[in-house]
N, C-alpha and C positions, 0 to 999 in steps of 0.2 A: 493471614487475612491481610493484616496490617499492611504488610510487604505488598503483598498483590495488589490491594487498593491505590496504596501509596504509589505503585509503578506505572498504575492505570493515568493516574493523576501526574506524575512527572515526566513519563517517557516522551508526551508532544512536544514538551518543553526543551528535553533534551535533543530530539529530531531539530527545532527550531534552532537550538544553541550549535547543532553541527551545521546546518545551512547558514547561517551568518557568520559563524568561523569560517567556513568556507569563502564567502563572499569576502570577508577581511582580507583572507588568504588571496583571493582572486585581485583585489585591489592593489596589494602590497607587489604582487607580480606583475601587473600591468601600470603600474605607479599611476592608475587612473585619477581626476577628480570627482569622477562621478560619484553621488552621495549614495551612501550603502543601503537607504532607504529604495532608490532607484534601482539600484543593482538587483535589491531584493524583489522589487515588483517586475523587474523586465526578465528573471531567470524564473519566476513562480510555477511558469506554467510547464516548465522543463520537470519539474517535483512531482506535477500532477498527476502523472500516468502512473508513478509509485504509489503516491496515497490510494489511489483507485484499486490497484492490485492489492494492495495491504488489506484493504478492506474486503476484497472478493476473497484473498486465500483466508483471512479469519473467519470467515464466516462463509465456507465453501460446505463444512459438514453440517452447518444448519440449516442451509440450501436445501441439500442432498436430503437432510430427514425432512424436512418441513413441506417441500413441494409435493410429495407424493399423497399426502395428506388433504392438500389443497382441495380437492372432487369433493371429498367427506365434509368438508367444512362447507363448502357451498351448499352442499346436499343439504345440511343440518345446522344452519349460522348460527343457530343461539341455542344450540344443546338441549333443543328440546322433543328429541325423536322424532322430527320432521319427516325426515328422509325426502325431500321433495324431488330429488333426482332416482331415488330407486337404489341408492348406495349405501352399502352397510362397508366400514372400517374393517379390514381383515383384522384379526386378532394379533398377530404382529406382522412387522414390516422384515424384508429381509437384511441380514447386515453388510455392511458396509465395508466394502474394501478398503484398509485404511492403506494398503501401498500405493493404490491407484489416487487416492485422496492427497496423499502426502507428495507423490509426482505431481498430480496437478496444481497442486501448490506451488510447487518449487517452479512449475515452469511459467504459473501465472507472475510467480514474483521476478523472475527472469525476463521476461517480455515485457513487464512493466517499467522494468528498469533499463532494458534495452531501448524502449520508446524514449526513456527519459536521455539517455546518451545520445540518441538519435536527433532529437530536438534542440538540444543545448547549441550546437555550433550554429546554426544558423541565426539564433538569437544573439550570439556573441559577434557575428558577423555584421547583425545589425546594430547593436549598442557601440562596438568600438570603432574608431576611425582606422586603424590598419588592422592588416591582415596579421601581423605578426603578435598584437596585442590580443587579439580574438582567439588566435591559438594559443597563446599562454594563459588565456583567462581558463581555458579546458583543463587544464592540469588540475586546480584545486576542485573543478566541477567534475571530475572523474574521479578523484580519491573520495568525493562525496558521494558520487552513485555508488561506489565500490564500496564505502561504509553503509550506506543504507543498504545494499545487497546483503552482506553479511550478517547484519544485524536482522534482516527478516527473514533469513536463510535460519539464524540460530534461535529467533523466535518459534518458528513451526516445527524446529526440531525437539524440541522442550514435551516433555511427556504431559498429558492431559491430567490436569487434577480433576477428581470428584468432588471435592468438598464444596 
């Protein structure tokens, strides 16, 4: 339990460390004098689609299990058996197709990473004065995106713990 909670606290910092390490590599490859802070700010929006799809993939099963319950919660918002809409929840909701859920999560992660890879080059062309530096800057960024993809796919491949 301590390992899981520690991971929840430490993993965002690990992702941030990968981001800054990639930006340091970007600085070294391009030999730019642009401060690391400015580079981090310039390329932050290329990481945003990845953050969005991580959250979507992580909470996908929660959404699938809770959305069908919403009409019943609206019908009886405080649990006083009001049944304002005349709805009563069924005894059981149908089981989830875990294969379809996993494939959806993989698709979400891959699409988010493709969006990040797509957004990075125009930013690089805007940030760097030469086309050569813009292209070179994308090598560390591409490695970062691939690393994030591998980590994201690894996380969703882990078995769910019921503890």
